[in-house]
N, C-alpha and C positions, 0 to 999 in steps of 0.2 A: 504494500500500500504506500502510495506517495502522499506526503503531507501537503496541505494547501500551500501554494507558492513554490512547491518543488518542481524541478524540471526533469522531463523524460527525454533522453537522447536515444533516438531510434533509427536503425538502419534496416531497410527491407528491400527485397528485389523489386525492381520497377517492371511494370507491364510493357515498357519499351524494350526490354530484353527479349530478343527473339527466342523461339523454341518453347517446348512444353516440359522438357525434362528438368530435374533439379527442383529447387525451392519454388513455391507458388509465387506468382507475380502479383503486385498490388498496383492499382491505378492511383493517380494523385487524388482523384475524387473520392475513392474508397478510403484512402488514408484520412482525408479531411472529414469525411462523414463519420469515421470511427471515433473521432475526437471532437465532435460537434457540441456535445453537452458536458459541461463541467471542466472544459479544457480551453486553453488559448494556444492555437498553433502560432508559434513565434516565427518559424521559418521551415521551409521544406526545399531542399536543394537537390538537384540531380548530381550524383557522384558515380565514380567507378570504384570497384573493389579489386584488390589484388588477390589472386588465387595461388595457392601453393603449387609449385611446378609439378609435383608428383600427383596432383589431383587431376586425372584425365577422364574420369567416368562420364562427365557431362561437358559438352563444349559450350563455351560462352563467347560473347562478342570479343573481337580483338581489342585489347586495351583493358579487358576486365569486364565483368557483368555490370550492366546498368542498374543502379540502385537509387533509392531515396534516402537522404539523411535529414531527419526531422528533429527539431527542438520544440517541445510541447510543454507548456506550463499548466500545472493543476490549479484550477481556480478555487476560491473559497476562503 
């Protein structure tokens, strides 16, 4: 549980990442909707994530998978 005023730092896979294998992809709208009540979305930025070179089971975009990095503050 996050106390009021506390910040959540969240990274998740973006729906802009091609393919269907690997982690579930999340749209920007879905992310905003999930934190619509009782939260303030301070920022959501598109980012890339580095993958360990030995992890080859799932192919991701060149430059690393497309992800969202969000900073979200608990209201109250």
